[in-house]
Biopython code that builds the backbone (N, CA, C, O; Angstrom):
import numpy as np
from Bio.PDB.StructureBuilder import StructureBuilder

atoms = [
    (1, "MET", "N", (-60.104, -48.176, -7.447)),
    (1, "MET", "CA", (-60.814, -49.113, -8.146)),
    (1, "MET", "C", (-60.052, -50.278, -8.198)),
    (1, "MET", "O", (-60.717, -51.313, -8.159)),
    (2, "LYS", "N", (-58.651, -50.419, -8.287)),
    (2, "LYS", "CA", (-57.946, -51.646, -8.132)),
    (2, "LYS", "C", (-58.438, -52.215, -6.928)),
    (2, "LYS", "O", (-58.925, -53.345, -6.926)),
    (3, "GLN", "N", (-58.358, -51.588, -6.005)),
    (3, "GLN", "CA", (-58.583, -52.174, -4.504)),
    (3, "GLN", "C", (-59.880, -52.963, -4.605)),
    (3, "GLN", "O", (-60.074, -54.117, -4.222)),
    (4, "LEU", "N", (-60.790, -52.068, -5.234)),
    (4, "LEU", "CA", (-62.297, -52.837, -5.384)),
    (4, "LEU", "C", (-62.062, -54.030, -6.062)),
    (4, "LEU", "O", (-62.427, -55.100, -5.575)),
    (5, "LEU", "N", (-61.457, -53.954, -7.199)),
    (5, "LEU", "CA", (-61.203, -55.307, -8.173)),
    (5, "LEU", "C", (-60.476, -56.259, -7.416)),
    (5, "LEU", "O", (-60.659, -57.460, -7.617)),
    (6, "TYR", "N", (-59.681, -55.859, -6.579)),
    (6, "TYR", "CA", (-58.798, -57.013, -5.697)),
    (6, "TYR", "C", (-59.553, -57.531, -4.767)),
    (6, "TYR", "O", (-59.540, -58.740, -4.533)),
    (7, "SER", "N", (-60.360, -56.620, -4.075)),
    (7, "SER", "CA", (-61.056, -56.981, -2.989)),
    (7, "SER", "C", (-62.334, -57.960, -3.494)),
    (7, "SER", "O", (-62.663, -58.877, -2.742)),
    (8, "SER", "N", (-63.024, -57.776, -4.712)),
    (8, "SER", "CA", (-63.764, -58.745, -5.230)),
    (8, "SER", "C", (-63.130, -59.916, -5.813)),
    (8, "SER", "O", (-63.817, -60.909, -6.055)),
    (9, "ALA", "N", (-62.010, -59.897, -6.035)),
    (9, "ALA", "CA", (-61.327, -61.160, -6.599)),
    (9, "ALA", "C", (-60.907, -62.077, -5.252)),
    (9, "ALA", "O", (-61.147, -63.284, -5.240)),
    (10, "VAL", "N", (-60.339, -61.483, -4.257)),
    (10, "VAL", "CA", (-60.350, -62.280, -3.004)),
    (10, "VAL", "C", (-61.516, -62.943, -2.666)),
    (10, "VAL", "O", (-61.573, -64.167, -2.550)),
    (11, "VAL", "N", (-62.685, -61.999, -2.463)),
    (11, "VAL", "CA", (-64.109, -62.324, -1.817)),
    (11, "VAL", "C", (-64.580, -63.618, -2.621)),
    (11, "VAL", "O", (-65.109, -64.595, -2.091)),
    (12, "SER", "N", (-64.326, -63.487, -3.890)),
    (12, "SER", "CA", (-64.653, -64.492, -4.775)),
    (12, "SER", "C", (-64.111, -65.854, -4.722)),
    (12, "SER", "O", (-64.705, -66.932, -4.726)),
    (13, "ILE", "N", (-62.648, -65.536, -4.663)),
    (13, "ILE", "CA", (-61.724, -67.216, -4.235)),
    (13, "ILE", "C", (-62.198, -67.715, -3.065)),
    (13, "ILE", "O", (-62.410, -68.921, -2.945)),
    (14, "VAL", "N", (-62.462, -66.663, -1.874)),
    (14, "VAL", "CA", (-62.662, -67.456, -0.657)),
    (14, "VAL", "C", (-63.894, -67.844, -0.508)),
    (14, "VAL", "O", (-64.176, -68.646, 0.383)),
    (15, "MET", "N", (-65.021, -67.245, -1.518)),
    (15, "MET", "CA", (-66.395, -68.138, -1.253)),
    (15, "MET", "C", (-66.201, -69.292, -1.974)),
    (15, "MET", "O", (-66.568, -70.340, -1.443)),
    (16, "SER", "N", (-65.636, -69.336, -3.217)),
    (16, "SER", "CA", (-65.431, -70.649, -3.891)),
    (16, "SER", "C", (-64.613, -71.609, -3.077)),
    (16, "SER", "O", (-64.831, -72.812, -3.214)),
    (17, "SER", "N", (-63.772, -71.226, -2.316)),
    (17, "SER", "CA", (-63.168, -72.424, -1.519)),
    (17, "SER", "C", (-63.989, -72.822, -0.403)),
    (17, "SER", "O", (-63.828, -73.942, 0.082)),
    (18, "VAL", "N", (-64.943, -71.944, 0.105)),
    (18, "VAL", "CA", (-65.772, -72.302, 1.300)),
    (18, "VAL", "C", (-66.941, -72.999, 0.706)),
    (18, "VAL", "O", (-67.659, -73.535, 1.550)),
    (19, "GLY", "N", (-67.318, -73.131, -0.534)),
    (19, "GLY", "CA", (-68.404, -73.571, -1.225)),
    (19, "GLY", "C", (-69.553, -72.756, -1.274)),
    (19, "GLY", "O", (-70.652, -73.208, -1.595)),
    (20, "CYS", "N", (-69.341, -71.484, -0.948)),
    (20, "CYS", "CA", (-70.298, -70.520, -1.229)),
    (20, "CYS", "C", (-70.565, -70.204, -2.641)),
    (20, "CYS", "O", (-69.554, -70.409, -3.312)),
    (21, "THR", "N", (-71.631, -69.749, -3.382)),
    (21, "THR", "CA", (-71.718, -69.059, -4.382)),
    (21, "THR", "C", (-72.379, -67.715, -4.391)),
    (21, "THR", "O", (-73.109, -67.447, -3.436)),
    (22, "GLN", "N", (-72.225, -66.883, -5.297)),
    (22, "GLN", "CA", (-72.604, -65.693, -5.188)),
    (22, "GLN", "C", (-74.018, -65.576, -5.523)),
    (22, "GLN", "O", (-74.524, -66.242, -6.425)),
    (23, "GLN", "N", (-74.711, -64.676, -4.758)),
    (23, "GLN", "CA", (-76.064, -64.608, -4.989)),
    (23, "GLN", "C", (-76.267, -63.654, -6.423)),
    (23, "GLN", "O", (-75.368, -62.950, -6.881)),
    (24, "ALA", "N", (-77.581, -63.784, -6.999)),
    (24, "ALA", "CA", (-77.692, -63.050, -8.174)),
    (24, "ALA", "C", (-77.371, -61.412, -8.168)),
    (24, "ALA", "O", (-76.653, -60.730, -8.898)),
    (25, "ALA", "N", (-78.199, -61.084, -7.049)),
    (25, "ALA", "CA", (-77.833, -59.401, -6.737)),
    (25, "ALA", "C", (-76.500, -59.363, -5.660)),
    (25, "ALA", "O", (-76.399, -59.671, -4.472)),
    (26, "ASP", "N", (-75.729, -58.940, -6.459)),
    (26, "ASP", "CA", (-74.506, -58.608, -5.871)),
    (26, "ASP", "C", (-74.518, -57.325, -5.095)),
    (26, "ASP", "O", (-74.764, -56.312, -5.749)),
    (27, "PRO", "N", (-74.273, -57.186, -3.695)),
    (27, "PRO", "CA", (-74.491, -55.954, -3.168)),
    (27, "PRO", "C", (-73.521, -54.751, -3.712)),
    (27, "PRO", "O", (-73.755, -53.543, -3.763)),
    (28, "ARG", "N", (-72.332, -55.496, -4.109)),
    (28, "ARG", "CA", (-70.925, -54.494, -4.637)),
    (28, "ARG", "C", (-71.582, -53.981, -5.790)),
    (28, "ARG", "O", (-71.454, -52.787, -6.060)),
    (29, "GLN", "N", (-72.252, -54.713, -6.486)),
    (29, "GLN", "CA", (-72.870, -53.865, -7.925)),
    (29, "GLN", "C", (-73.950, -52.881, -7.511)),
    (29, "GLN", "O", (-74.005, -51.768, -8.033)),
    (30, "ALA", "N", (-74.713, -53.233, -6.684)),
    (30, "ALA", "CA", (-75.578, -52.141, -6.097)),
    (30, "ALA", "C", (-74.976, -50.994, -5.590)),
    (30, "ALA", "O", (-75.573, -49.931, -5.760)),
    (31, "SER", "N", (-73.722, -50.998, -4.896)),
    (31, "SER", "CA", (-73.015, -49.934, -4.403)),
    (31, "SER", "C", (-72.333, -49.297, -5.456)),
    (31, "SER", "O", (-72.191, -48.088, -5.269)),
    (32, "LEU", "N", (-71.858, -49.746, -6.525)),
    (32, "LEU", "CA", (-71.242, -49.297, -7.824)),
    (32, "LEU", "C", (-72.348, -48.417, -8.440)),
    (32, "LEU", "O", (-72.252, -47.239, -8.785)),
    (33, "ASP", "N", (-73.389, -49.212, -8.505)),
    (33, "ASP", "CA", (-74.567, -48.326, -9.225)),
    (33, "ASP", "C", (-74.818, -47.122, -8.363)),
    (33, "ASP", "O", (-74.551, -46.033, -8.870)),
    (34, "GLU", "N", (-75.201, -47.144, -7.368)),
    (34, "GLU", "CA", (-75.321, -46.066, -6.507)),
    (34, "GLU", "C", (-74.199, -45.024, -6.602)),
    (34, "GLU", "O", (-74.514, -43.841, -6.729)),
    (35, "PHE", "N", (-72.983, -45.367, -6.553)),
    (35, "PHE", "CA", (-71.934, -44.577, -6.740)),
    (35, "PHE", "C", (-71.941, -43.858, -7.960)),
    (35, "PHE", "O", (-71.654, -42.661, -7.968)),
    (36, "CYS", "N", (-72.258, -44.508, -9.052)),
    (36, "CYS", "CA", (-72.243, -43.889, -10.253)),
    (36, "CYS", "C", (-73.410, -42.975, -10.323)),
    (36, "CYS", "O", (-73.338, -41.940, -10.985)),
    (37, "LYS", "N", (-74.494, -43.309, -9.667)),
    (37, "LYS", "CA", (-75.701, -42.403, -9.885)),
    (37, "LYS", "C", (-75.084, -40.711, -9.311)),
    (37, "LYS", "O", (-75.350, -39.598, -9.765)),
    (38, "GLN", "N", (-74.342, -41.046, -8.354)),
    (38, "GLN", "CA", (-74.007, -39.650, -7.707)),
    (38, "GLN", "C", (-72.844, -39.129, -8.249)),
    (38, "GLN", "O", (-72.701, -37.907, -8.259)),
    (39, "PHE", "N", (-71.748, -40.064, -8.829)),
    (39, "PHE", "CA", (-70.781, -39.643, -9.638)),
    (39, "PHE", "C", (-70.529, -40.071, -10.844)),
    (39, "PHE", "O", (-69.633, -40.914, -10.823)),
    (40, "PRO", "N", (-70.967, -39.833, -11.967)),
    (40, "PRO", "CA", (-71.279, -40.538, -13.168)),
    (40, "PRO", "C", (-70.124, -40.384, -13.988)),
    (40, "PRO", "O", (-69.802, -41.198, -14.853)),
    (41, "LEU", "N", (-69.498, -39.334, -13.717)),
    (41, "LEU", "CA", (-67.948, -39.099, -14.449)),
    (41, "LEU", "C", (-66.693, -39.810, -13.783)),
    (41, "LEU", "O", (-65.532, -39.704, -14.179)),
    (42, "SER", "N", (-67.032, -40.376, -12.959)),
    (42, "SER", "CA", (-65.923, -41.177, -12.229)),
    (42, "SER", "C", (-65.176, -42.152, -13.175)),
    (42, "SER", "O", (-65.923, -42.717, -13.974)),
    (43, "ALA", "N", (-64.084, -42.416, -13.244)),
    (43, "ALA", "CA", (-63.372, -43.410, -14.059)),
    (43, "ALA", "C", (-63.991, -44.779, -13.685)),
    (43, "ALA", "O", (-63.772, -45.681, -14.494)),
    (44, "SER", "N", (-64.637, -45.043, -12.727)),
    (44, "SER", "CA", (-65.246, -46.461, -12.414)),
    (44, "SER", "C", (-66.434, -46.870, -13.129)),
    (44, "SER", "O", (-67.018, -47.951, -13.210)),
    (45, "CYS", "N", (-66.661, -45.620, -13.675)),
    (45, "CYS", "CA", (-68.477, -45.567, -14.187)),
    (45, "CYS", "C", (-68.364, -45.457, -15.812)),
    (45, "CYS", "O", (-67.519, -44.846, -16.467)),
    (46, "PRO", "N", (-69.489, -46.245, -16.268)),
    (46, "PRO", "CA", (-69.257, -46.487, -17.914)),
    (46, "PRO", "C", (-69.224, -44.817, -18.401)),
    (46, "PRO", "O", (-68.462, -44.546, -19.330)),
    (47, "GLU", "N", (-69.960, -43.811, -17.847)),
    (47, "GLU", "CA", (-70.228, -42.607, -18.760)),
    (47, "GLU", "C", (-68.744, -42.136, -18.382)),
    (47, "GLU", "O", (-68.069, -41.618, -19.272)),
    (48, "GLY", "N", (-68.246, -42.282, -17.187)),
    (48, "GLY", "CA", (-66.882, -41.595, -16.916)),
    (48, "GLY", "C", (-65.648, -42.150, -17.897)),
    (48, "GLY", "O", (-64.723, -41.496, -18.379)),
    (49, "LYS", "N", (-65.943, -43.583, -18.032)),
    (49, "LYS", "CA", (-64.944, -44.263, -18.752)),
    (49, "LYS", "C", (-65.016, -43.776, -20.394)),
    (49, "LYS", "O", (-64.092, -43.804, -21.206)),
    (50, "ASN", "N", (-66.177, -43.402, -20.569)),
    (50, "ASN", "CA", (-66.550, -43.055, -22.286)),
    (50, "ASN", "C", (-65.804, -41.492, -22.107)),
    (50, "ASN", "O", (-64.887, -41.192, -22.871)),
    (51, "VAL", "N", (-66.143, -40.794, -21.334)),
    (51, "VAL", "CA", (-65.812, -39.146, -21.495)),
    (51, "VAL", "C", (-64.044, -39.251, -21.371)),
    (51, "VAL", "O", (-63.358, -38.528, -22.094)),
    (52, "ILE", "N", (-63.353, -40.289, -20.317)),
    (52, "ILE", "CA", (-61.754, -40.356, -20.387)),
    (52, "ILE", "C", (-61.542, -40.778, -21.851)),
    (52, "ILE", "O", (-60.693, -40.115, -22.448)),
    (53, "ALA", "N", (-62.073, -41.628, -22.450)),
    (53, "ALA", "CA", (-61.812, -42.461, -23.908)),
    (53, "ALA", "C", (-61.773, -41.135, -25.076)),
    (53, "ALA", "O", (-61.008, -41.061, -26.038)),
    (54, "LYS", "N", (-62.703, -40.259, -24.724)),
    (54, "LYS", "CA", (-63.087, -39.070, -25.725)),
    (54, "LYS", "C", (-61.850, -38.047, -25.341)),
    (54, "LYS", "O", (-61.144, -37.466, -26.165)),
    (55, "GLN", "N", (-61.763, -37.969, -24.129)),
    (55, "GLN", "CA", (-60.838, -36.964, -23.646)),
    (55, "GLN", "C", (-59.303, -37.471, -24.337)),
    (55, "GLN", "O", (-58.666, -36.716, -25.071)),
    (56, "ASN", "N", (-58.842, -38.821, -23.990)),
    (56, "ASN", "CA", (-57.724, -39.330, -24.724)),
    (56, "ASN", "C", (-57.465, -38.971, -25.983)),
    (56, "ASN", "O", (-56.442, -38.367, -26.306)),
    (57, "ALA", "N", (-58.556, -39.387, -26.935)),
    (57, "ALA", "CA", (-58.506, -39.239, -28.319)),
    (57, "ALA", "C", (-58.389, -37.838, -28.830)),
    (57, "ALA", "O", (-57.758, -37.516, -29.837)),
    (58, "PHE", "N", (-59.028, -37.070, -28.076)),
    (58, "PHE", "CA", (-58.902, -35.498, -28.410)),
    (58, "PHE", "C", (-57.219, -35.155, -28.118)),
    (58, "PHE", "O", (-56.513, -34.559, -28.932)),
    (59, "CYS", "N", (-56.867, -35.533, -27.127)),
    (59, "CYS", "CA", (-55.623, -34.934, -26.580)),
    (59, "CYS", "C", (-54.569, -35.691, -27.598)),
    (59, "CYS", "O", (-53.492, -35.142, -27.828)),
    (60, "ALA", "N", (-54.870, -36.867, -28.163)),
    (60, "ALA", "CA", (-53.654, -37.591, -28.931)),
    (60, "ALA", "C", (-53.941, -36.687, -30.224)),
    (60, "ALA", "O", (-52.896, -36.688, -30.875)),
    (61, "GLU", "N", (-54.745, -36.051, -30.756)),
    (61, "GLU", "CA", (-54.994, -35.146, -31.877)),
    (61, "GLU", "C", (-54.477, -33.706, -31.615)),
    (61, "GLU", "O", (-53.742, -33.156, -32.436)),
    (62, "PHE", "N", (-54.883, -33.070, -30.412)),
    (62, "PHE", "CA", (-54.425, -31.941, -30.001)),
    (62, "PHE", "C", (-53.777, -31.729, -28.757)),
    (62, "PHE", "O", (-54.347, -31.284, -27.761)),
    (63, "PRO", "N", (-52.513, -32.070, -28.824)),
    (63, "PRO", "CA", (-51.780, -32.332, -27.310)),
    (63, "PRO", "C", (-51.387, -31.179, -26.650)),
    (63, "PRO", "O", (-51.005, -31.176, -25.479)),
    (64, "LEU", "N", (-51.481, -30.006, -27.498)),
    (64, "LEU", "CA", (-51.311, -28.678, -26.748)),
    (64, "LEU", "C", (-52.563, -27.833, -26.157)),
    (64, "LEU", "O", (-52.502, -26.758, -25.561)),
    (65, "SER", "N", (-53.438, -28.414, -26.399)),
    (65, "SER", "CA", (-54.568, -27.857, -26.214)),
    (65, "SER", "C", (-54.776, -27.534, -24.507)),
    (65, "SER", "O", (-54.194, -28.386, -23.835)),
    (66, "VAL", "N", (-55.286, -26.776, -23.915)),
    (66, "VAL", "CA", (-55.191, -26.315, -22.426)),
    (66, "VAL", "C", (-55.931, -27.477, -21.586)),
    (66, "VAL", "O", (-55.680, -27.720, -20.405)),
    (67, "THR", "N", (-56.725, -28.045, -22.246)),
    (67, "THR", "CA", (-57.387, -29.153, -21.549)),
    (67, "THR", "C", (-56.609, -30.715, -21.603)),
    (67, "THR", "O", (-57.165, -31.776, -21.321)),
    (68, "CYS", "N", (-55.454, -30.580, -21.958)),
    (68, "CYS", "CA", (-54.471, -31.591, -22.213)),
    (68, "CYS", "C", (-53.391, -31.594, -21.032)),
    (68, "CYS", "O", (-53.123, -30.581, -20.385)),
    (69, "PRO", "N", (-52.893, -32.649, -20.857)),
    (69, "PRO", "CA", (-51.668, -32.639, -19.758)),
    (69, "PRO", "C", (-50.233, -31.701, -20.366)),
    (69, "PRO", "O", (-49.515, -30.884, -19.789)),
    (70, "ASP", "N", (-50.215, -32.166, -21.585)),
    (70, "ASP", "CA", (-49.022, -31.658, -22.429)),
    (70, "ASP", "C", (-49.299, -30.059, -22.684)),
    (70, "ASP", "O", (-48.439, -29.178, -22.663)),
    (71, "GLY", "N", (-50.485, -29.917, -22.891)),
    (71, "GLY", "CA", (-50.653, -28.421, -22.930)),
    (71, "GLY", "C", (-50.772, -27.550, -22.038)),
    (71, "GLY", "O", (-50.505, -26.369, -22.263)),
    (72, "ARG", "N", (-51.224, -28.020, -20.789)),
    (72, "ARG", "CA", (-51.100, -27.485, -19.446)),
    (72, "ARG", "C", (-49.455, -27.371, -19.009)),
    (72, "ARG", "O", (-48.953, -26.319, -18.614)),
    (73, "ALA", "N", (-49.026, -28.115, -19.094)),
    (73, "ALA", "CA", (-47.342, -28.147, -18.991)),
    (73, "ALA", "C", (-46.966, -27.116, -19.777)),
    (73, "ALA", "O", (-46.453, -26.176, -19.170)),
    (74, "ALA", "N", (-47.091, -26.988, -21.214)),
    (74, "ALA", "CA", (-46.478, -25.882, -22.031)),
    (74, "ALA", "C", (-47.033, -24.426, -21.445)),
    (74, "ALA", "O", (-46.278, -23.457, -21.376)),
    (75, "ILE", "N", (-48.381, -24.369, -21.041)),
    (75, "ILE", "CA", (-48.679, -23.132, -20.555)),
    (75, "ILE", "C", (-47.962, -22.844, -19.147)),
    (75, "ILE", "O", (-47.716, -21.662, -18.908)),
    (76, "GLN", "N", (-47.655, -23.669, -18.331)),
    (76, "GLN", "CA", (-47.050, -23.367, -17.050)),
    (76, "GLN", "C", (-45.699, -23.147, -17.388)),
    (76, "GLN", "O", (-45.169, -22.240, -16.746)),
    (77, "LYS", "N", (-44.831, -23.861, -18.410)),
    (77, "LYS", "CA", (-43.563, -23.438, -18.838)),
    (77, "LYS", "C", (-43.616, -22.083, -19.210)),
    (77, "LYS", "O", (-42.838, -21.295, -18.673)),
    (78, "GLN", "N", (-44.451, -21.687, -20.081)),
    (78, "GLN", "CA", (-44.453, -20.358, -20.867)),
    (78, "GLN", "C", (-44.624, -19.303, -19.831)),
    (78, "GLN", "O", (-43.966, -18.264, -19.889)),
    (79, "ASN", "N", (-45.557, -19.554, -18.810)),
    (79, "ASN", "CA", (-45.793, -18.501, -17.848)),
    (79, "ASN", "C", (-44.419, -18.509, -16.864)),
    (79, "ASN", "O", (-43.967, -17.411, -16.542)),
    (80, "ALA", "N", (-43.895, -19.469, -16.489)),
    (80, "ALA", "CA", (-42.493, -19.326, -15.824)),
    (80, "ALA", "C", (-41.639, -18.404, -16.458)),
    (80, "ALA", "O", (-41.136, -17.469, -15.834)),
    (81, "PHE", "N", (-41.386, -18.660, -17.988)),
    (81, "PHE", "CA", (-40.620, -17.966, -18.832)),
    (81, "PHE", "C", (-40.657, -16.513, -18.698)),
    (81, "PHE", "O", (-39.763, -15.681, -18.542)),
    (82, "CYS", "N", (-42.255, -16.405, -18.825)),
    (82, "CYS", "CA", (-42.810, -14.845, -19.241)),
    (82, "CYS", "C", (-42.688, -13.968, -17.716)),
    (82, "CYS", "O", (-42.696, -12.749, -17.546)),
    (83, "SER", "N", (-42.574, -15.061, -16.716)),
    (83, "SER", "CA", (-42.255, -14.195, -15.373)),
    (83, "SER", "C", (-40.950, -13.769, -15.268)),
    (83, "SER", "O", (-40.783, -12.760, -14.582)),
    (84, "GLN", "N", (-39.947, -14.295, -15.790)),
    (84, "GLN", "CA", (-38.478, -14.189, -15.867)),
    (84, "GLN", "C", (-38.172, -13.210, -16.906)),
    (84, "GLN", "O", (-37.325, -12.339, -16.706)),
    (85, "PHE", "N", (-38.829, -13.307, -18.030)),
    (85, "PHE", "CA", (-38.620, -12.723, -19.289)),
    (85, "PHE", "C", (-39.718, -11.952, -19.734)),
    (85, "PHE", "O", (-40.048, -12.181, -20.898)),
    (86, "PRO", "N", (-40.371, -11.103, -19.126)),
    (86, "PRO", "CA", (-41.493, -10.792, -19.604)),
    (86, "PRO", "C", (-41.706, -9.822, -21.021)),
    (86, "PRO", "O", (-42.782, -9.768, -21.615)),
    (87, "MET", "N", (-40.685, -9.201, -21.369)),
    (87, "MET", "CA", (-40.462, -8.640, -22.490)),
    (87, "MET", "C", (-39.981, -9.205, -23.805)),
    (87, "MET", "O", (-39.713, -8.667, -24.879)),
    (88, "SER", "N", (-39.952, -10.620, -23.335)),
    (88, "SER", "CA", (-39.626, -11.352, -24.814)),
    (88, "SER", "C", (-40.850, -11.466, -25.692)),
    (88, "SER", "O", (-41.992, -11.685, -25.286)),
    (89, "ALA", "N", (-40.480, -11.293, -26.925)),
    (89, "ALA", "CA", (-41.673, -11.287, -27.813)),
    (89, "ALA", "C", (-42.692, -12.677, -27.725)),
    (89, "ALA", "O", (-43.815, -12.703, -28.230)),
    (90, "SER", "N", (-42.195, -13.588, -27.132)),
    (90, "SER", "CA", (-43.239, -14.694, -26.964)),
    (90, "SER", "C", (-44.220, -14.558, -25.720)),
    (90, "SER", "O", (-45.156, -15.310, -25.446)),
    (91, "CYS", "N", (-43.818, -13.488, -25.065)),
    (91, "CYS", "CA", (-44.800, -13.344, -23.893)),
    (91, "CYS", "C", (-45.926, -11.872, -24.030)),
    (91, "CYS", "O", (-45.643, -10.997, -24.848)),
    (92, "PRO", "N", (-46.795, -11.786, -23.417)),
    (92, "PRO", "CA", (-47.948, -10.741, -23.816)),
    (92, "PRO", "C", (-47.234, -9.489, -23.604)),
    (92, "PRO", "O", (-47.110, -8.810, -24.623)),
    (93, "GLU", "N", (-46.748, -9.029, -22.567)),
    (93, "GLU", "CA", (-46.131, -7.926, -22.176)),
    (93, "GLU", "C", (-45.027, -7.356, -23.617)),
    (93, "GLU", "O", (-45.032, -6.248, -24.154)),
    (94, "GLY", "N", (-44.334, -8.322, -23.876)),
    (94, "GLY", "CA", (-43.231, -8.288, -25.031)),
    (94, "GLY", "C", (-43.934, -8.087, -26.333)),
    (94, "GLY", "O", (-43.614, -7.225, -27.152)),
    (95, "LYS", "N", (-45.005, -9.018, -26.482)),
    (95, "LYS", "CA", (-45.820, -8.725, -27.791)),
    (95, "LYS", "C", (-46.284, -7.330, -27.869)),
    (95, "LYS", "O", (-46.061, -6.687, -28.894)),
    (96, "ALA", "N", (-46.953, -6.771, -26.807)),
    (96, "ALA", "CA", (-47.387, -5.657, -26.715)),
    (96, "ALA", "C", (-46.449, -4.476, -26.710)),
    (96, "ALA", "O", (-46.861, -3.477, -27.300)),
    (97, "ALA", "N", (-45.340, -4.421, -26.184)),
    (97, "ALA", "CA", (-44.220, -3.593, -26.837)),
    (97, "ALA", "C", (-43.848, -3.852, -28.025)),
    (97, "ALA", "O", (-43.662, -2.816, -28.664)),
    (98, "MET", "N", (-43.660, -4.779, -28.594)),
    (98, "MET", "CA", (-43.170, -4.925, -30.079)),
    (98, "MET", "C", (-44.206, -4.322, -30.865)),
    (98, "MET", "O", (-43.836, -3.619, -31.805)),
    (99, "GLU", "N", (-45.496, -4.470, -30.650)),
    (99, "GLU", "CA", (-46.519, -3.917, -31.341)),
    (99, "GLU", "C", (-46.303, -2.597, -31.618)),
    (99, "GLU", "O", (-46.099, -2.115, -32.733)),
    (100, "LYS", "N", (-46.366, -1.896, -30.328)),
    (100, "LYS", "CA", (-46.269, -0.365, -29.896)),
    (100, "LYS", "C", (-44.853, 0.348, -30.631)),
    (100, "LYS", "O", (-44.729, 1.485, -31.087)),
    (101, "LYS", "N", (-43.953, -0.657, -30.566)),
    (101, "LYS", "CA", (-42.746, -0.175, -31.123)),
    (101, "LYS", "C", (-42.706, -0.117, -32.698)),
    (101, "LYS", "O", (-42.044, 0.721, -33.311)),
    (102, "THR", "N", (-43.610, -1.255, -33.390)),
    (102, "THR", "CA", (-43.691, -1.269, -34.795)),
    (102, "THR", "C", (-44.719, -0.279, -35.433)),
    (102, "THR", "O", (-44.779, 0.027, -36.624)),
    (103, "LYS", "N", (-45.533, 0.172, -34.396)),
    (103, "LYS", "CA", (-46.456, 1.205, -34.785)),
    (103, "LYS", "C", (-45.828, 2.532, -34.702)),
    (103, "LYS", "O", (-46.011, 3.350, -35.603)),
    (104, "TRP", "N", (-45.110, 2.790, -33.693)),
    (104, "TRP", "CA", (-44.270, 3.919, -33.467)),
    (104, "TRP", "C", (-43.498, 4.240, -34.604)),
    (104, "TRP", "O", (-43.495, 5.372, -35.088)),
    (105, "CYS", "N", (-42.792, 3.219, -35.087)),
    (105, "CYS", "CA", (-41.830, 3.226, -36.319)),
    (105, "CYS", "C", (-42.493, 3.439, -37.722)),
    (105, "CYS", "O", (-41.959, 4.015, -38.670)),
    (106, "THR", "N", (-43.676, 2.910, -37.701)),
    (106, "THR", "CA", (-44.278, 3.168, -38.744)),
    (106, "THR", "C", (-44.761, 4.797, -39.003)),
    (106, "THR", "O", (-44.813, 5.318, -40.117)),
    (107, "ASP", "N", (-45.061, 5.395, -37.863)),
    (107, "ASP", "CA", (-45.365, 6.402, -37.798)),
    (107, "ASP", "C", (-44.070, 7.551, -37.884)),
    (107, "ASP", "O", (-44.120, 8.641, -38.454)),
    (108, "PHE", "N", (-42.945, 6.984, -37.167)),
    (108, "PHE", "CA", (-41.877, 8.074, -37.137)),
    (108, "PHE", "C", (-40.742, 7.005, -37.414)),
    (108, "PHE", "O", (-40.101, 6.588, -36.449)),
    (109, "PRO", "N", (-40.530, 6.654, -38.381)),
    (109, "PRO", "CA", (-39.427, 5.815, -39.334)),
    (109, "PRO", "C", (-37.868, 6.345, -38.955)),
    (109, "PRO", "O", (-36.926, 5.552, -38.931)),
    (110, "ASN", "N", (-37.728, 7.624, -38.693)),
    (110, "ASN", "CA", (-36.308, 8.124, -38.494)),
    (110, "ASN", "C", (-36.109, 8.310, -36.813)),
    (110, "ASN", "O", (-35.261, 9.075, -36.353)),
    (111, "SER", "N", (-36.693, 7.786, -36.272)),
    (111, "SER", "CA", (-36.634, 7.792, -34.822)),
    (111, "SER", "C", (-35.550, 6.787, -34.217)),
    (111, "SER", "O", (-35.464, 5.616, -34.586)),
    (112, "ALA", "N", (-34.777, 7.340, -33.301)),
    (112, "ALA", "CA", (-33.531, 6.593, -32.818)),
    (112, "ALA", "C", (-34.072, 5.404, -32.297)),
    (112, "ALA", "O", (-33.201, 4.537, -32.373)),
    (113, "VAL", "N", (-35.197, 4.923, -31.760)),
    (113, "VAL", "CA", (-36.004, 3.904, -31.292)),
    (113, "VAL", "C", (-35.968, 2.812, -32.473)),
    (113, "VAL", "O", (-35.925, 1.596, -32.281)),
    (114, "CYS", "N", (-35.989, 3.338, -33.513)),
    (114, "CYS", "CA", (-36.477, 2.532, -34.749)),
    (114, "CYS", "C", (-35.087, 1.928, -35.421)),
    (114, "CYS", "O", (-35.104, 0.900, -36.098)),
    (115, "SER", "N", (-33.860, 2.698, -35.150)),
    (115, "SER", "CA", (-32.502, 1.965, -35.995)),
    (115, "SER", "C", (-32.153, 0.776, -35.389)),
    (115, "SER", "O", (-31.220, 0.108, -35.833)),
]
sb = StructureBuilder()
sb.init_structure("model")
sb.init_model(0)
sb.init_chain("A")
sb.init_seg("    ")
for serial, (resi, resn, name, xyz) in enumerate(atoms, 1):
    if name == "N":
        sb.init_residue(resn, " ", resi, " ")
    sb.init_atom(name, np.array(xyz, "f"), 0.0, 1.0, " ", f" {name:<3s}", serial, name[0])
structure = sb.get_structure()
């Protein structure tokens, strides 16, 4: 998008210096309109900009959501940790083992596992 804006600015400057004026129907705008019809959620298009703004507002309020960069990073970190330490209480396998032990110890409190 930056390159498109930069190219537009350069073309405008060159046309102004040569004495040309832009026509009412800008072919670049028509191209952008066609592009946005095909890819409405692109950051270059109004609908895409609106979605990005909503996503940014959501992530500001809920940064650890799986749909936000901080949330995805936290999940990746958690997955890496659990691959090294699967029996940690903060990992699914470890939680399941702790729950199983808690149930066992409730049923058999004098068991050697429970002391």
